[in-house]
Structures are given as structure tokens and as C-alpha cells.
N, CA, C and O atoms as CSV, one atom per row, in Angstrom:
chain,resi,resn,atom,element,x,y,z
A,1,GLY,N,N,0.770,-1.150,0.078
A,1,GLY,CA,C,-0.025,-0.065,0.011
A,1,GLY,C,C,0.875,1.238,0.038
A,1,GLY,O,O,2.098,1.190,0.164
A,2,ALA,N,N,0.156,2.388,-0.093
A,2,ALA,CA,C,0.806,3.518,-0.166
A,2,ALA,C,C,0.795,4.299,1.265
A,2,ALA,O,O,-0.209,4.275,1.976
A,3,VAL,N,N,1.810,4.892,1.583
A,3,VAL,CA,C,1.783,5.804,2.883
A,3,VAL,C,C,2.158,7.222,2.504
A,3,VAL,O,O,3.054,7.461,1.695
A,4,THR,N,N,1.412,8.196,3.142
A,4,THR,CA,C,1.543,9.545,2.935
A,4,THR,C,C,2.248,9.991,4.089
A,4,THR,O,O,1.685,9.934,5.182
A,5,VAL,N,N,3.325,10.395,3.992
A,5,VAL,CA,C,4.194,10.841,5.117
A,5,VAL,C,C,3.500,12.061,5.687
A,5,VAL,O,O,3.003,12.972,5.025
A,6,GLN,N,N,3.535,11.946,7.089
A,6,GLN,CA,C,3.074,13.007,8.008
A,6,GLN,C,C,4.144,13.666,8.641
A,6,GLN,O,O,5.270,13.168,8.644
A,7,PRO,N,N,3.890,14.744,9.178
A,7,PRO,CA,C,4.977,15.458,10.066
A,7,PRO,C,C,5.596,14.717,11.115
A,7,PRO,O,O,4.785,14.338,11.959
A,8,GLY,N,N,6.726,14.408,11.314
A,8,GLY,CA,C,7.407,13.603,12.381
A,8,GLY,C,C,7.718,12.347,11.919
A,8,GLY,O,O,8.442,11.653,12.634
A,9,ASP,N,N,7.269,11.852,10.737
A,9,ASP,CA,C,7.529,10.641,10.113
A,9,ASP,C,C,8.924,10.426,9.824
A,9,ASP,O,O,9.570,11.420,9.492
A,10,SER,N,N,9.555,9.227,9.893
A,10,SER,CA,C,10.765,8.749,9.517
A,10,SER,C,C,10.629,7.516,8.846
A,10,SER,O,O,9.595,6.848,8.882
A,11,LEU,N,N,11.744,7.174,8.182
A,11,LEU,CA,C,11.642,5.594,7.481
A,11,LEU,C,C,11.484,4.674,8.573
A,11,LEU,O,O,10.770,3.677,8.472
A,12,TRP,N,N,12.269,5.039,9.854
A,12,TRP,CA,C,12.194,4.025,10.671
A,12,TRP,C,C,10.835,3.804,11.260
A,12,TRP,O,O,10.513,2.630,11.443
A,13,SER,N,N,10.023,4.707,11.573
A,13,SER,CA,C,8.632,4.817,12.020
A,13,SER,C,C,7.758,4.330,11.204
A,13,SER,O,O,6.775,3.757,11.675
A,14,ILE,N,N,7.923,4.451,9.818
A,14,ILE,CA,C,6.846,4.055,8.638
A,14,ILE,C,C,7.212,2.454,8.635
A,14,ILE,O,O,6.324,1.609,8.526
A,15,ALA,N,N,8.545,2.127,8.760
A,15,ALA,CA,C,8.685,0.557,8.424
A,15,ALA,C,C,8.284,-0.062,9.789
A,15,ALA,O,O,7.695,-1.143,9.781
A,16,SER,N,N,8.541,0.496,10.841
A,16,SER,CA,C,7.909,-0.162,12.179
A,16,SER,C,C,6.516,-0.206,12.204
A,16,SER,O,O,6.081,-1.252,12.687
A,17,ALA,N,N,5.732,0.549,11.859
A,17,ALA,CA,C,4.305,0.667,11.693
A,17,ALA,C,C,3.798,-0.398,10.816
A,17,ALA,O,O,2.656,-0.813,11.013
A,18,HIS,N,N,4.582,-0.932,9.781
A,18,HIS,CA,C,4.133,-1.869,8.850
A,18,HIS,C,C,4.606,-3.220,9.159
A,18,HIS,O,O,4.216,-4.146,8.448
A,19,LEU,N,N,5.382,-3.434,10.112
A,19,LEU,CA,C,5.814,-4.754,10.520
A,19,LEU,C,C,4.876,-5.282,11.651
A,19,LEU,O,O,4.602,-4.577,12.622
A,20,GLY,N,N,4.372,-6.608,11.484
A,20,GLY,CA,C,3.460,-7.089,12.509
A,20,GLY,C,C,4.011,-7.060,13.862
A,20,GLY,O,O,3.302,-6.580,14.746
A,21,ARG,N,N,5.280,-7.545,14.178
A,21,ARG,CA,C,5.873,-7.418,15.342
A,21,ARG,C,C,7.312,-6.820,15.237
A,21,ARG,O,O,8.312,-7.527,15.114
A,22,PRO,N,N,7.333,-5.322,15.303
A,22,PRO,CA,C,8.446,-4.970,14.936
A,22,PRO,C,C,9.533,-5.074,16.321
A,22,PRO,O,O,9.208,-4.868,17.491
A,23,THR,N,N,10.518,-5.346,15.956
A,23,THR,CA,C,11.876,-5.434,16.706
A,23,THR,C,C,12.769,-4.249,16.182
A,23,THR,O,O,12.497,-3.646,15.144
A,24,ASP,N,N,13.915,-3.941,17.018
A,24,ASP,CA,C,14.893,-3.081,16.611
A,24,ASP,C,C,15.584,-3.753,15.290
A,24,ASP,O,O,15.670,-3.150,14.221
A,25,ALA,N,N,16.008,-4.924,15.480
A,25,ALA,CA,C,16.667,-5.756,14.367
A,25,ALA,C,C,15.790,-5.801,13.000
A,25,ALA,O,O,16.250,-5.584,11.879
A,26,ARG,N,N,14.560,-6.094,13.276
A,26,ARG,CA,C,13.464,-6.422,12.124
A,26,ARG,C,C,13.552,-4.732,11.361
A,26,ARG,O,O,13.831,-4.614,10.168
A,27,VAL,N,N,13.331,-3.782,12.065
A,27,VAL,CA,C,13.099,-2.402,11.631
A,27,VAL,C,C,14.437,-1.897,11.011
A,27,VAL,O,O,14.456,-1.219,9.984
A,28,SER,N,N,15.471,-2.241,11.644
A,28,SER,CA,C,16.940,-2.059,11.043
A,28,SER,C,C,17.109,-2.512,9.830
A,28,SER,O,O,17.716,-1.829,9.006
A,29,ALA,N,N,16.590,-3.766,9.511
A,29,ALA,CA,C,16.685,-4.323,8.028
A,29,ALA,C,C,15.490,-3.964,7.118
A,29,ALA,O,O,15.510,-4.152,5.901
A,30,GLU,N,N,14.540,-3.481,7.735
A,30,GLU,CA,C,13.473,-2.850,6.909
A,30,GLU,C,C,13.341,-1.736,6.244
A,30,GLU,O,O,12.847,-1.653,5.120
A,31,TRP,N,N,13.916,-0.529,7.114
A,31,TRP,CA,C,13.747,0.866,6.601
A,31,TRP,C,C,14.583,0.966,5.414
A,31,TRP,O,O,14.131,1.763,4.592
A,32,PRO,N,N,15.828,0.309,5.032
A,32,PRO,CA,C,16.469,0.479,3.860
A,32,PRO,C,C,15.850,0.052,2.769
A,32,PRO,O,O,16.005,0.602,1.679
A,33,ARG,N,N,15.056,-1.014,2.969
A,33,ARG,CA,C,14.093,-1.331,1.843
A,33,ARG,C,C,12.999,-0.428,1.477
A,33,ARG,O,O,12.535,-0.388,0.337
A,34,TRP,N,N,12.621,0.241,2.375
A,34,TRP,CA,C,11.551,1.359,2.123
A,34,TRP,C,C,12.402,2.377,1.300
A,34,TRP,O,O,11.906,2.717,0.226
A,35,TYR,N,N,13.556,2.892,1.626
A,35,TYR,CA,C,14.205,3.866,1.072
A,35,TYR,C,C,14.501,3.573,-0.444
A,35,TYR,O,O,14.357,4.390,-1.354
A,36,GLU,N,N,15.008,2.069,-0.590
A,36,GLU,CA,C,15.270,1.757,-1.988
A,36,GLU,C,C,14.125,1.837,-2.997
A,36,GLU,O,O,14.217,2.143,-4.186
A,37,ALA,N,N,12.981,1.492,-2.279
A,37,ALA,CA,C,11.632,1.292,-3.084
A,37,ALA,C,C,11.170,2.731,-3.330
A,37,ALA,O,O,10.261,2.893,-4.144
A,38,ASN,N,N,11.683,3.754,-2.734
A,38,ASN,CA,C,11.169,5.096,-2.879
A,38,ASN,C,C,12.167,6.267,-3.052
A,38,ASN,O,O,11.818,7.444,-2.960
A,39,ARG,N,N,13.378,5.881,-3.297
A,39,ARG,CA,C,14.537,6.576,-3.580
A,39,ARG,C,C,14.282,7.688,-4.470
A,39,ARG,O,O,14.850,8.756,-4.239
A,40,ALA,N,N,13.522,7.578,-5.431
A,40,ALA,CA,C,13.011,8.526,-6.563
A,40,ALA,C,C,12.328,9.724,-5.681
A,40,ALA,O,O,12.680,10.901,-5.754
A,41,VAL,N,N,11.446,9.297,-4.964
A,41,VAL,CA,C,10.445,10.350,-4.217
A,41,VAL,C,C,11.337,10.978,-3.168
A,41,VAL,O,O,11.318,12.206,-3.080
A,42,ILE,N,N,12.132,10.263,-2.348
A,42,ILE,CA,C,12.962,10.768,-1.291
A,42,ILE,C,C,14.014,11.597,-1.613
A,42,ILE,O,O,14.152,12.706,-1.097
A,43,GLY,N,N,14.813,11.104,-2.483
A,43,GLY,CA,C,16.130,11.856,-2.992
A,43,GLY,C,C,17.131,11.016,-2.325
A,43,GLY,O,O,16.928,9.872,-1.918
A,44,GLU,N,N,18.386,11.771,-2.235
A,44,GLU,CA,C,19.620,11.156,-1.685
A,44,GLU,C,C,19.850,11.089,-0.108
A,44,GLU,O,O,20.833,10.491,0.332
A,45,ASP,N,N,18.929,11.711,0.738
A,45,ASP,CA,C,18.984,11.681,2.044
A,45,ASP,C,C,17.761,11.030,2.607
A,45,ASP,O,O,16.634,11.520,2.554
A,46,PRO,N,N,18.098,9.805,3.187
A,46,PRO,CA,C,16.944,8.967,3.541
A,46,PRO,C,C,16.386,9.516,4.803
A,46,PRO,O,O,15.297,9.128,5.226
A,47,ASP,N,N,17.231,10.569,5.528
A,47,ASP,CA,C,16.780,10.987,6.770
A,47,ASP,C,C,15.720,12.293,6.386
A,47,ASP,O,O,15.101,12.745,7.350
A,48,LEU,N,N,15.503,12.845,5.217
A,48,LEU,CA,C,15.007,13.959,4.857
A,48,LEU,C,C,13.450,13.505,4.113
A,48,LEU,O,O,13.283,13.425,2.896
A,49,LEU,N,N,12.554,13.281,5.000
A,49,LEU,CA,C,11.131,13.027,4.321
A,49,LEU,C,C,10.292,14.442,4.465
A,49,LEU,O,O,10.463,15.187,5.430
A,50,HIS,N,N,9.452,14.701,3.496
A,50,HIS,CA,C,8.669,15.790,3.565
A,50,HIS,C,C,7.140,15.384,3.691
A,50,HIS,O,O,6.607,14.506,3.013
A,51,PRO,N,N,6.526,16.135,4.637
A,51,PRO,CA,C,4.981,15.839,4.781
A,51,PRO,C,C,4.390,15.896,3.293
A,51,PRO,O,O,4.700,16.757,2.470
A,52,GLY,N,N,3.446,14.795,3.066
A,52,GLY,CA,C,2.670,14.778,1.671
A,52,GLY,C,C,3.308,13.847,0.798
A,52,GLY,O,O,2.667,13.242,-0.061
A,53,GLN,N,N,4.708,13.678,0.991
A,53,GLN,CA,C,5.177,12.424,0.041
A,53,GLN,C,C,4.311,11.099,0.125
A,53,GLN,O,O,3.742,10.626,1.109
A,54,VAL,N,N,4.362,10.685,-1.024
A,54,VAL,CA,C,3.549,9.343,-0.929
A,54,VAL,C,C,4.609,8.325,-1.171
A,54,VAL,O,O,5.260,8.330,-2.216
A,55,LEU,N,N,4.789,7.468,-0.241
A,55,LEU,CA,C,5.756,6.305,-0.534
A,55,LEU,C,C,4.935,5.018,-0.663
A,55,LEU,O,O,3.820,4.882,-0.160
A,56,LEU,N,N,5.586,4.070,-1.388
A,56,LEU,CA,C,4.958,2.775,-1.584
A,56,LEU,C,C,5.731,1.677,-0.833
A,56,LEU,O,O,6.962,1.696,-0.804
A,57,ALA,N,N,5.098,0.838,-0.301
A,57,ALA,CA,C,5.573,-0.366,0.607
A,57,ALA,C,C,6.589,-1.052,-0.481
A,57,ALA,O,O,6.302,-1.130,-1.676
A,58,PRO,N,N,7.673,-1.484,0.018
A,58,PRO,CA,C,8.617,-2.327,-0.713
A,58,PRO,C,C,7.787,-3.746,-1.008
A,58,PRO,O,O,6.814,-4.130,-0.360
A,59,ALA,N,N,8.353,-4.377,-2.049
A,59,ALA,CA,C,8.040,-5.844,-2.424
A,59,ALA,C,C,8.133,-6.532,-1.237
A,59,ALA,O,O,9.077,-6.300,-0.482
A,60,THR,N,N,7.109,-7.519,-0.901
A,60,THR,CA,C,7.351,-8.304,0.075
A,60,THR,C,C,8.273,-9.633,-0.170
A,60,THR,O,O,8.223,-10.255,-1.231
A,61,THR,N,N,9.028,-9.963,0.801
A,61,THR,CA,C,10.066,-11.102,0.567
A,61,THR,C,C,9.384,-12.316,1.452
A,61,THR,O,O,8.424,-12.178,2.210
A,62,ALA,N,N,9.985,-13.337,1.225
A,62,ALA,CA,C,9.430,-14.620,1.565
A,62,ALA,C,C,9.775,-14.544,3.153
A,62,ALA,O,O,8.947,-14.916,3.984
A,63,ASP,N,N,10.950,-14.079,3.489
A,63,ASP,CA,C,11.389,-14.084,4.964
A,63,ASP,C,C,10.632,-13.007,5.841
A,63,ASP,O,O,10.755,-12.993,7.066
A,64,ALA,N,N,9.868,-12.135,5.173
A,64,ALA,CA,C,9.441,-11.034,5.839
A,64,ALA,C,C,7.929,-11.540,6.641
A,64,ALA,O,O,6.781,-11.251,6.305
A,65,SER,N,N,8.318,-12.256,7.622
A,65,SER,CA,C,7.027,-12.834,8.367
A,65,SER,C,C,6.964,-12.067,9.700
A,65,SER,O,O,6.060,-12.298,10.504
């Protein structure tokens, strides 16, 4: 699905919200996938999101349980 960035959002918080049971290790592995899937929207700095940007969830992997 699509996620519209809200004030205060980060890739970490977005990835965490989309994991069924987030742990630091799982979020640490997941947020770079969100960045790669949305690099064209986000730009070169993954720490700089702008409210209103629409991000798409990365493709699901077999081990993303």
C-alpha cells in the first residue's frame, strides 16, 4: 500500500508501523528497503522526508514474516 508522510515521520517509524511484530533488528533491516523502493521520491538523504510525500511499500519477501 501507499503511505502519505506525516509531520514527524521517518523511514524507521514507517517501517516499524508496517511490521507485524517490530523489533529493532527487524526495523533496522526493513527501513533501507523502504528507502530503496522510494529513492526517486525521497532523494539522496533517507533522513529527509517531507509531509505529503507518497511512499510505496517495498515488495514483500519470503522471509518477511
